[in-house]
Every structure is written in C-alpha cells, then in structure tokens.
N, C-alpha and C positions, 0 to 999 in steps of 0.2 A: 425275215417275212415281211415284205411290204405289201400293205394291204390298199384297195383301190379305191380312190374316194371320188364322190358324183357321178358315179356310173349307176343308170337306173334300168336298161335292160340288156340281155344277152339272147345269141341268135343261133339257130340252126340251118345251116344250109344245104336244100337239095343236091344232090348227085345225079348227072345222066338220067333225069327224067325226062321219058317220051309223053307224058299227059301232065306239067306244071299244075296244072289249072285244077285238073281234078282229083289230084293227089293232094294240093292245098285245101281245097274244100270237104276232102274226105279229114283229111286228121284233123281239120278246126272242128268238124261236127264229130267225128267220134272222140278227139279231145288224147289223141294216144299216139305216140310216137315210136314207130317199130324198126328193128334192125336186125340183121343175122351178122354183123360184124361184131356185137356185143361190146360197142363203145356208142357214144356219142359226143360231139364235139358242141361245145356251146363257147361264140364267138363275141366280143363284146370291145372298141364301141362302133354303134352301126357304122359312120363313116369310113373310121379307119378298115372294117370287114371290105365294104363295096367297093373302096379304093382299089385294096392290095386282090382284091378278087379280081377288077378289070384287067390290074396289070399280069396277073397270073394267067389268068384265061379271056386273053383279048379277044371281044367278039360275041364271048357268051352271057347270057342273060342270068342273073342271079335272082335264086327261087327259095323263098324260105320263111323259116314262123321265128317270128319275135316274141321274148315271152319279159315280163316283168319281173325285175330280179328281188322284189319283195314275195312277188307272188310264190317265184322259185324257194325261196328261203322255206314260206311259211305255208305252201300249200300242197307242192310237188310231191309225190307219194313214191316210196322208195328211193329216196335221196338223202345222205345225211349231210348239208353243207358245211359243217364244221370240219368236215375231213376231208373235204376236196381242196387242192391246190391247184396253180393253174402256171402258165407260161405266158410270156412275153418278150415282144420284138419289135421294139418301134415302141410304137402306142398301140399295138395292135395285141390283145391277150385271150386265150382261150381258156377252158376247162374242162377236161376229157372224163366222163362219167363212163365208169365199166357196167355198164348194162346193157340191154335188149329191148328196152321199152324206157318210156319216158312219159309217165301218166300224167296227166293235168287235167284230169277231169273234173276238178275243185273251182277252174276258173273260170272266173267273168268275163265272157266275150265281149258283153255289153262294154264293160270298163274297161278293156282294153289288155287286159293281165295276159290274154296270148291274143299274136295277131300274124297276120302275114306281111310276105315282102314278094315284090312284086315289081315287072322291069317298068311298066309304065299305067299310065290313066286306064287307056283300052283292056291291059288285061285285068288291071283290080278292078274294075268293073263286073267284069265276068265273074269276079270271086266272091264278091258283097254286097253285089245286087240282088234283092229280092221282092222283084215286084215294084208297082205303083201303087200311091196312096192318093185319091183323091179328097181335094177339101171339100165340103159340104156346102160352103155359099160360093166362093169362088169356083169351084169345079177344078181349080189349078192342080195338077198332079206332082206329086213327089215321089224321087225312087227311095224305096226302102232300104236299108240296108242288114245282115244279121251277125255281121262279123266286120270288126276293123282292119284296117291295115295299111304299109308304107310303098308309096309307089317310086322306085330307086332313081326315074329321071328327076322327080319333082323333090325327091328328099335326101338325097346322097350327101349334101353336105351339111343338112341337120346335127346338132349334137343331141344328147340325151334330152334335156331340158326341152328345147326345140321339137323333139321328137314328143313329149309328151304333150305340150300342147297341140300339136299338129292331130295326135291321135283323141283328143281332147273334141277337137273338131269344132263347126260352127254351123248357122244355119244352112250351110249348100253341102257338107260335107259330115258324115255321124251325128246330124242332128237328133236328139235325144225323142224327138218326138217322131221320128221316123224308122225309129228300130223296131223289128219284129222278127220275133222267134223264128227259126228256120224250119222247114219242113225237108225229109228227105226227097221227096216228089219235086218240091221248088229246086232243089239243089241238081237233079238229075231228071229231069224231066224227061214223058217219054221213054226210058230206060232204066234197068235196071242199076241199084245204087253200085255206084263201082268201086270194088274192091271187097274185101271182107277183113272180120278181125285178125285174120292170120297175116295177111298185107305185110310187106317190110319194105322199106324203103334203103335206097342208097345215098348215104349222110358224105357231105364235107369233113373229112376229118385231119387235114390236115393241122400242123401245127403254124403258130405263127412266122415263126425262122423260114418253114417251107414256102408257105404263101409269098414272103419277101424276096424269095430267091430271084426272081425275074430281075426286081429293082435294086440287087446286091445289098442289100443288107444284111447283117450276119449279127448272130452273139443272141442269147436269150435269158430272163433272170424268173426265177420261180418267185409266185407270189400269190396270195388269199384275195379270190374274187369276191366272194360271199363273205 
C-alpha cells in the first residue's frame, strides 16, 4: 500500500445540478451531503481533479465542496478513515465511501475546514457574500462572508499548500474582520429555504481511470488516502 503525502484537501463534485449555487449554499449551511446512490467519492488533488474534469466534460463547469483531510479524519461522522482505501490513476486519487450521507456538522466554515468550488468570481460571490459592513469612521463598505471557497478560473493551478494560503485570505478576501455568521433569510431572501433535510444530490462517482479515459491514460493502483 502506498501512502499519499503532502495532500491537505479532498473534494466532492456535484453532477447534473440545475441550481448549483443554491445546492452549494444549502449543503454548506446544512453541513451534510446526501445521495441516493449510497456512495460518495472524494477526489484529490484539486488541480488534477479540475484538469481531468475539464478534459472529460469539455464545456461544463465544475461545482463542488472541498474538505480539509485533517477535519475529515478527525471530525466527520460515520466514516472510519482507517478502513478506507483509494484508487489512483496518474496524479488523480479518489476514495469511495459507502454511505448515503457525509455529515460534517462539526466542521468550522470560518476556518475553511469545508468550502465550495465555483467556476468564477461572479458565481463565487453569489455563494459567500453575506451583506455589507460599514466602517464607523470612514463609512467605507466591506463585503462580508459566511463561508470560504475556490474560484476555478483563478485557482485551477494551485497546489494544496497554495490553496491553504488562498483560503486563509487577505485584506480583500476572507478577512477575519469581515466574517459574519449566516442566517437562512440572508441565504435565500424573500423565499422559502430551498430544499429540506431529505434533499439528495447527484454526485460524480467516476474512478480516476474513468475520468482519464478522454486523455488516454490507463491503469490504476490502490493506496491509502487518509
């Protein structure tokens, strides 16, 4: 068994979502991913995942949820990471979990233990934006956020270490002073909260080899992701 080193994050990818922004917001607010297939696939690393996804589904945008591997190992409910094995093809790795629900209710969104994947800055802001804050003296306005995320157009080349720096934020992105805990009415103004605790999501469950079929890569090895 080969053990993976220097990986910090794993990702679940939505499939055939008609309203991905609402789905992402609901999942992060509920802190659960439910699927009727009984299987949830985690992929890593991010830059290999998005490269493979774009090659396999040319013209389609990738939406998903990212997780800290450390948080998955120590905080996720109903998953025994010691018993999980993974598949690898090229640099892409996946771990298939036989479960209908991934429960990450104990994850800290403010710390980026769970976060979203969105195609671009425009879509990204529709997810994390949580109103404006006005500085009392200068009256300058700052955009508040309630969750963190990656925009694929800007982050597709980033390694896990670079993703960690990106999620940590700076003065203009995910600044800790501009964090505000979200309210359901803020997420979905003037309408009922989309979905309910019984909502299920269609997820990408291809193996790395299947994702790489367009690129002509073959073969695969077993290893331990966690």
